[in-house]
C-alpha positions as CSV (number, residue, x, y, z in Angstrom):
1,M,-8.9,-14.5,2.4
2,T,-8.2,-11.3,3.8
3,C,-6.0,-8.5,2.4
4,V,-5.3,-5.7,4.4
5,S,-4.7,-2.2,2.9
6,P,-1.5,-0.8,3.4
7,K,-2.6,2.1,5.2
8,V,-4.3,-0.2,7.6
9,Q,-1.1,-2.2,8.3
10,I,0.5,1.3,9.3
11,Y,-2.3,2.2,11.5
12,A,-2.4,-0.7,13.3
13,A,1.4,-1.2,13.4
14,R,1.6,1.9,15.4
15,D,-1.2,1.4,17.8
16,L,-3.4,3.9,16.0
17,S,-1.2,6.6,17.4
18,H,-2.0,10.0,15.9
19,V,-5.0,8.4,14.3
20,A,-8.0,10.5,15.1
21,E,-12.1,10.1,14.4
22,G,-11.1,12.5,11.3
23,K,-8.3,9.7,10.0
24,L,-10.6,6.7,10.9
25,G,-13.7,8.6,8.9
26,R,-12.0,8.1,5.5
27,L,-11.6,5.0,5.4
28,E,-14.0,2.4,4.3
29,D,-16.0,-0.1,6.4
30,D,-14.3,-3.0,5.0
31,D,-10.9,-1.2,6.1
32,L,-12.3,-0.4,10.0
33,R,-13.5,-4.0,10.1
34,A,-9.9,-5.4,9.4
35,L,-8.2,-2.9,11.3
36,W,-10.4,-3.6,14.3
37,R,-9.7,-7.7,13.6
38,L,-5.8,-6.3,13.9
39,M,-6.1,-4.4,17.0
40,A,-8.4,-7.2,18.6
41,T,-5.4,-9.9,18.3
42,K,-3.1,-7.1,19.7
43,T,-5.3,-6.7,22.6
44,D,-6.2,-10.1,23.1
45,T,-9.8,-9.1,22.6
46,S,-12.6,-11.6,21.3
47,C,-13.9,-10.6,17.9
48,S,-16.9,-12.7,16.0
49,D,-16.5,-11.8,12.1
50,S,-20.5,-12.6,12.3
51,A,-21.1,-9.2,14.9
52,L,-18.6,-7.2,13.3
53,S,-20.4,-7.5,10.0
54,L,-23.4,-5.7,11.7
55,F,-21.5,-2.7,13.2
56,K,-22.3,0.5,11.5
57,T,-19.5,3.2,10.9
58,K,-19.7,4.8,14.0
59,E,-19.6,2.3,16.1
60,L,-16.9,0.8,14.3
61,I,-15.0,4.0,14.7
62,D,-16.0,4.5,18.4
63,G,-15.0,0.4,19.0
64,L,-11.5,1.6,18.0
65,L,-10.9,4.8,19.8
66,E,-11.4,2.5,22.6
67,F,-9.0,-0.1,21.4
68,K,-6.4,3.0,21.1
69,K,-7.2,4.0,24.8
70,T,-6.7,0.5,26.1
71,M,-3.3,0.2,23.9
72,K,-2.3,3.6,26.1
73,K,-2.9,2.1,29.4
74,T,-1.2,-1.0,28.5
75,K,1.9,0.7,27.6
76,R,2.1,2.9,30.8
77,V,2.8,-0.8,32.7
78,A,6.2,-1.1,34.5
79,A,9.1,-2.4,32.4
80,P,9.7,-6.2,32.7
81,V,12.7,-8.0,34.0
82,L,15.7,-8.4,31.5
83,V,16.8,-12.1,31.7
84,V,20.4,-12.5,30.6
85,G,21.1,-16.4,29.9
86,S,20.0,-18.0,33.4
87,D,20.3,-14.6,35.5
88,A,17.7,-12.2,36.0
89,V,18.9,-8.4,35.8
90,K,16.4,-6.4,38.4
91,P,15.8,-2.9,37.2
92,L,17.4,0.0,39.2
93,E,15.9,0.9,42.3
94,R,14.3,4.2,42.2
95,I,16.2,6.9,44.2
96,V,12.8,9.1,44.5
97,E,9.8,7.7,44.9
98,L,7.4,9.2,42.2
99,S,4.1,10.1,42.2
100,P,1.3,11.0,39.3
101,S,1.1,14.7,39.0
102,I,-2.1,14.6,37.8
103,G,-5.6,12.7,38.7
104,A,-7.2,9.5,36.2
105,D,-9.9,12.4,35.1
106,E,-7.5,15.1,34.1
107,L,-5.9,12.4,32.2
108,K,-8.6,11.1,30.1
109,E,-9.5,14.5,29.7
110,L,-6.5,15.3,27.9
111,E,-6.1,12.0,26.2
112,S,-9.5,13.0,24.5
113,Q,-8.1,16.2,23.3
114,T,-5.1,14.6,21.4
115,D,-7.6,12.0,20.0
116,D,-8.8,15.1,17.8
117,V,-5.4,16.8,17.0
118,D,-4.5,15.5,13.2
119,L,-1.0,15.5,13.3
120,L,0.3,13.6,10.0
121,E,-0.2,14.3,6.3
122,D,-2.0,11.5,4.8
123,Q,-0.3,9.8,2.0
124,H,-1.7,9.0,-1.2
125,C,-1.1,5.9,-2.4
126,L,-1.8,4.1,-5.7
127,T,-1.9,0.3,-6.3
128,I,-2.3,-1.9,-8.7
129,C,-3.1,-5.5,-8.8
130,S,-2.1,-8.1,-11.4
131,W,-3.3,-11.6,-11.8
132,N,-3.1,-14.4,-14.4
133,S,-6.7,-15.7,-14.1
134,L,-6.6,-19.4,-16.0
135,E,-9.0,-17.9,-18.5
136,L,-11.3,-16.8,-15.3
137,R,-11.9,-20.7,-14.6
138,F,-12.3,-20.0,-10.8
139,G,-15.8,-21.3,-10.3
140,D,-18.2,-20.6,-12.9
141,I,-19.4,-17.2,-12.9
142,V,-21.9,-17.5,-15.4
143,S,-23.1,-20.7,-16.9
144,K,-24.4,-21.1,-20.8
145,N,-27.3,-22.5,-19.1
146,E,-27.6,-20.0,-16.5
147,D,-27.2,-23.1,-14.1
148,D,-28.6,-22.3,-10.2
149,S,-27.4,-25.2,-9.0
150,E,-26.0,-24.8,-5.5
151,E,-22.6,-26.2,-7.0
152,A,-22.8,-23.1,-9.6
153,E,-23.7,-20.6,-6.8
154,A,-21.0,-21.9,-4.6
155,G,-18.5,-20.7,-7.7
156,R,-20.1,-17.4,-8.0
157,T,-19.5,-17.0,-4.5
158,L,-15.9,-17.7,-4.1
159,W,-15.7,-14.8,-7.0
160,R,-17.9,-12.5,-5.3
161,A,-15.3,-12.7,-2.6
162,L,-12.5,-12.2,-4.6
163,I,-13.9,-9.2,-6.5
164,R,-14.3,-7.7,-3.0
165,E,-10.7,-7.8,-2.6
166,F,-9.9,-6.7,-5.7
167,T,-12.1,-3.4,-4.7
168,K,-9.1,-2.6,-2.4
169,Y,-7.1,-1.7,-5.3
170,D,-7.3,1.1,-7.8
171,V,-6.1,-0.3,-11.0
172,I,-6.9,-4.7,-11.7
173,F,-5.1,-6.6,-14.5
174,L,-6.0,-10.0,-15.8
175,Q,-3.7,-12.2,-17.7
176,E,-5.1,-15.1,-19.6
177,V,-8.8,-13.9,-20.3
178,P,-10.9,-15.9,-23.0
179,A,-10.6,-13.8,-26.3
180,S,-14.5,-14.2,-26.3
181,E,-15.0,-12.0,-23.6
182,F,-13.6,-9.1,-26.2
183,K,-16.7,-9.6,-28.4
184,V,-19.3,-10.4,-25.7
185,E,-18.5,-9.3,-22.1
186,R,-20.1,-12.0,-20.1
187,K,-17.5,-13.0,-17.1
188,T,-15.7,-9.4,-17.6
189,R,-19.7,-7.6,-17.3
190,L,-20.4,-9.0,-14.5
191,I,-17.0,-8.5,-12.5
192,S,-17.5,-5.5,-13.5
193,E,-20.8,-5.1,-12.0
194,W,-19.5,-6.5,-8.6
195,L,-16.5,-3.9,-8.4
196,T,-19.0,-1.1,-8.5
197,M,-21.5,-3.2,-5.9
198,Y,-19.0,-3.7,-3.5
199,S,-17.0,-0.1,-4.2
200,E,-19.9,2.0,-4.8
201,E,-17.6,3.8,-7.3
202,S,-17.1,3.4,-11.2
203,W,-14.9,1.4,-12.8
204,Q,-13.5,1.5,-16.7
205,L,-13.1,-1.9,-18.2
206,F,-10.3,-2.0,-21.1
207,F,-9.0,-4.9,-23.2
208,S,-6.1,-5.9,-25.6
209,D,-6.9,-7.3,-28.7
210,P,-7.4,-11.1,-29.0
211,S,-4.2,-13.2,-29.8
212,G,-2.2,-16.3,-28.8
213,K,0.8,-18.4,-29.7
214,D,3.0,-17.0,-33.1
215,G,0.4,-14.4,-33.3
216,K,-2.7,-16.1,-34.1
217,T,-5.7,-13.7,-33.2
218,S,-8.5,-16.6,-33.3
219,G,-9.9,-20.0,-32.0
220,A,-8.5,-22.0,-29.0
221,R,-6.1,-20.7,-26.6
222,T,-6.5,-16.8,-27.5
223,H,-6.4,-14.7,-25.1
224,V,-6.9,-10.9,-24.0
225,H,-5.5,-8.8,-21.2
226,A,-8.5,-7.2,-19.0
227,C,-8.0,-3.6,-17.2
228,W,-10.2,-2.4,-15.0
229,T,-9.4,1.3,-13.6
230,R,-11.3,3.4,-10.7
231,T,-12.8,6.4,-11.2
232,P,-11.2,9.1,-11.3
233,L,-8.5,7.5,-13.0
234,E,-8.2,8.7,-16.9
235,V,-6.7,6.4,-19.3
236,L,-4.8,8.7,-22.0
237,K,-3.6,6.0,-24.2
238,Q,-4.1,2.8,-25.2
239,T,-2.5,-0.1,-27.5
240,T,-2.1,-3.4,-27.9
241,L,1.8,-4.7,-28.7
242,T,1.5,-7.4,-31.1
243,T,5.6,-6.8,-32.5
244,V,8.8,-6.2,-31.1
245,E,12.1,-5.8,-32.8
246,S,10.6,-8.6,-35.5
247,S,9.5,-11.0,-32.4
248,I,5.9,-11.5,-32.6
249,M,4.8,-11.2,-28.7
250,D,2.7,-14.4,-27.5
251,Y,-1.2,-13.2,-26.0
252,A,0.2,-9.7,-27.3
253,P,0.8,-7.0,-24.1
254,L,-2.2,-4.5,-23.3
255,Q,-0.3,-1.0,-22.9
256,M,-1.9,2.0,-21.1
257,V,-1.2,5.4,-19.8
258,I,-2.7,6.3,-16.9
259,R,-3.4,9.7,-15.0
260,D,-4.0,9.9,-11.1
261,S,-4.5,13.1,-10.4
262,R,-4.5,12.8,-6.7
263,F,-0.9,12.7,-6.4
264,S,-0.1,16.7,-5.6
265,D,2.8,16.8,-8.1
266,P,2.2,16.6,-11.3
267,A,5.6,15.2,-12.1
268,D,3.8,12.2,-10.3
269,Q,0.6,12.1,-12.0
270,I,1.3,9.9,-15.2
271,F,2.0,5.8,-15.5
272,V,2.5,3.5,-18.3
273,V,1.5,0.2,-17.9
274,T,2.1,-2.9,-19.8
275,S,0.3,-6.1,-19.0
276,V,2.4,-9.2,-20.3
277,H,2.0,-12.9,-20.3
278,L,4.9,-14.7,-21.9
279,P,5.2,-18.4,-23.5
280,P,6.0,-21.4,-20.4
281,D,8.7,-23.3,-19.5
282,G,8.1,-25.8,-22.2
283,R,8.6,-22.9,-24.7
284,S,11.6,-21.1,-22.8
285,T,13.4,-20.4,-26.1
286,D,10.6,-18.4,-27.3
287,R,10.1,-16.7,-24.1
288,D,13.5,-15.8,-23.5
289,Q,13.6,-14.3,-26.8
290,Q,10.3,-12.3,-26.3
291,L,11.3,-10.9,-22.9
292,K,14.6,-10.0,-23.9
293,R,13.4,-7.8,-27.3
294,L,10.4,-6.7,-25.1
295,L,13.1,-5.2,-22.5
296,S,15.8,-4.1,-25.4
297,G,12.7,-2.3,-27.2
298,Y,10.9,-0.8,-24.4
299,A,14.1,1.2,-23.3
300,A,15.4,1.7,-26.8
301,V,17.4,5.3,-26.9
302,D,16.5,6.1,-30.6
303,T,12.8,5.3,-30.4
304,S,10.0,5.1,-28.0
305,E,7.2,3.1,-30.4
306,F,7.5,0.4,-27.5
307,R,6.3,2.5,-24.7
308,L,3.3,4.5,-26.1
309,G,5.7,7.4,-27.5
310,T,6.6,8.6,-23.8
311,S,9.7,9.4,-22.5
312,F,12.0,6.9,-20.2
313,G,13.7,8.6,-17.2
314,P,16.7,6.7,-17.2
315,H,18.1,8.2,-20.3
316,G,18.2,11.2,-18.4
317,L,16.9,13.2,-21.9
318,S,13.7,14.6,-20.5
319,K,13.3,18.4,-19.4
320,E,10.2,17.6,-17.4
321,A,9.5,14.7,-14.9
322,P,9.2,11.4,-16.8
323,P,6.1,8.9,-16.2
324,F,6.4,6.0,-13.6
325,H,7.0,2.9,-16.2
326,I,5.8,-0.4,-15.0
327,I,5.5,-4.0,-16.7
328,L,3.6,-6.5,-15.0
329,G,2.3,-9.7,-15.3
330,D,3.3,-13.4,-16.2
331,F,6.9,-13.8,-17.2
332,N,6.7,-17.4,-16.6
333,T,10.5,-16.6,-15.4
334,F,12.7,-14.5,-13.0
335,P,13.3,-11.4,-15.6
336,G,16.1,-10.7,-13.2
337,K,18.0,-14.3,-13.5
338,S,21.3,-15.1,-14.4
339,N,22.3,-18.1,-16.7
340,N,24.9,-19.7,-18.5
341,G,27.6,-17.6,-16.7
342,H,25.3,-14.1,-18.0
343,E,25.0,-11.9,-14.7
344,D,21.9,-10.2,-16.7
345,F,20.4,-12.6,-18.9
346,Y,17.3,-11.1,-19.8
347,G,19.1,-7.4,-20.1
348,L,17.1,-6.3,-17.2
349,T,19.8,-4.3,-15.6
350,K,21.3,-3.0,-18.9
351,N,17.9,-1.7,-19.7
352,H,17.2,0.4,-16.5
353,L,14.0,-2.0,-15.2
354,V,14.1,-3.2,-11.4
355,A,12.5,-6.6,-10.4
356,K,10.4,-5.7,-7.5
357,L,9.6,-9.3,-6.2
358,P,12.8,-10.8,-5.3
359,A,13.8,-14.3,-6.9
360,G,12.9,-16.5,-3.6
361,A,9.0,-15.1,-4.0
362,A,7.0,-18.2,-4.8
363,T,3.8,-16.7,-6.5
364,S,2.7,-19.7,-8.1
365,Q,0.6,-23.0,-6.6
366,G,4.4,-24.7,-7.7
367,F,6.2,-22.5,-5.8
368,E,7.8,-21.2,-9.0
369,H,8.6,-17.6,-9.2
370,Y,6.6,-16.5,-12.6
371,D,4.9,-13.0,-11.7
372,N,6.4,-9.7,-11.1
373,F,6.3,-6.1,-11.4
374,L,9.3,-4.4,-13.1
375,I,9.7,-0.7,-12.9
376,D,12.4,2.0,-14.6
377,T,15.1,2.5,-11.9
378,T,14.4,6.6,-12.2
379,S,10.9,6.0,-10.7
380,D,12.1,3.2,-8.4
381,A,14.9,6.0,-6.9
382,R,12.2,9.0,-6.5
383,L,9.0,7.5,-5.4
384,L,8.4,5.2,-2.9
385,S,6.9,1.9,-3.8
386,S,6.2,-1.6,-2.2
387,V,5.0,-4.8,-3.3
388,S,3.3,-7.7,-2.0
389,I,1.3,-11.4,-2.9
390,L,-1.5,-12.4,-2.0
391,P,-1.2,-16.0,-1.5
392,L,-4.7,-17.8,-2.6
393,K,-6.5,-20.8,-0.4
394,R,-6.8,-23.2,-3.0
395,T,-10.0,-25.4,-2.2
396,E,-11.3,-24.8,-5.6
397,V,-9.9,-27.0,-8.2
398,K,-10.1,-24.8,-11.0
399,L,-8.6,-21.9,-9.0
400,S,-5.8,-20.4,-11.0
401,D,-2.0,-21.7,-10.0
402,H,-1.1,-17.9,-9.9
403,D,-1.3,-15.4,-6.7
404,P,-2.3,-12.2,-7.7
405,I,0.6,-9.6,-6.8
406,V,0.3,-6.4,-5.9
407,L,2.7,-3.0,-6.1
408,T,1.6,0.3,-4.1
409,I,3.2,3.7,-4.9
410,V,3.1,6.1,-2.1
411,E,3.2,9.9,-2.5
412,S,6.0,11.1,-0.9
413,R,7.5,14.9,0.0
414,K,10.5,16.1,-2.7
415,S,13.9,16.4,-1.2
416,R,15.8,19.6,-2.2
417,Q,18.1,17.8,-4.4
418,K,18.4,17.6,-8.1
419,Q,15.9,15.4,-9.5
420,A,17.2,12.3,-11.6
421,W,15.4,13.2,-14.7
422,T,17.8,16.4,-14.8
423,S,20.6,14.7,-14.9
424,S,23.1,14.4,-18.2
425,P,22.1,11.7,-20.4
426,K,23.7,8.0,-19.6
427,E,25.4,6.4,-22.3
428,E,23.9,2.8,-23.2
429,Q,25.8,-0.2,-22.0
């Protein structure tokens, strides 16, 4: 399975233009290898993963700079003939025959000088991954008898491959984690060790309180939400949301206030994140009621208790920049759907939230739309954000039927126009 970071995709899309040794040096080796594969495809160059894995950082950077030179030479070829229907349209004849004004050696020297020019500013981005893990059944991470069979080791190998992909992201939320991990961290502790090993960075692990259907807190089918945050992210607040407007929440959501001080503007540093796992289609009445109550309670004007006491940008009441609000996870439905003639069945629009993944995007093995990121309209209007789905190859029988989803929030320069949170309060619909 392959996951390419947004920055790597951007560098490859523009053929490494304005990407010099300095920018390449700030990428992880895995990202350099991913960029190498993309450039090899574009230049029709053979690329062996086994050989590529042996390259060190300096070798990877030098090779990518060679790709960049190759792309520049390719772009200097003559323009192709334009074909319209069955008739070929020949290029215009030159009025004056042109000759090169500089030699090849001089051109190569000029190109090497521009390679060191860092023209574009780096843009920090925060990446958040969410996945319904199906009780961590993806292979056997840790067996009761410390199984060292080939089959068990094959399962652990699959897990390590997945965790290595997860190290590309700053925040990782897992839903449907067995509540036993809350008391004795077996699988989640090993995941933490692998995250640290593959990223060579520190991670913090957080849990919601155990809960299940109808508010049960122990026994079978009791789960927790697990969240890992990468250093230097700070978790300022944490809680488990058990009840909203008299509705008991199944698999009670984990709520966190996270600060990312790497954003240069303090107004962009605070994120309020809620991880949900709502009832399935078989209990659609419970699911619909809980989702409606969650959205209306979260966006309430008269109370902020369902959003960790934080301000909500769409109300326009805050003197300072409000935080970026995110509700993510397994909704077991499309939160923006229409139903029975109701255009805004769950109240998504009424409560000033936006579903980032469209209804037509499948997030499950059965091609259903279950998972999503909801963000408040103020944050959606003032900050750059994008989403993606990681389509898993399900060669393992016990693999979760959900695909991981990813939200990327990118730093951008601010325009001179008045910021959204300083406008007059909006009237509730």
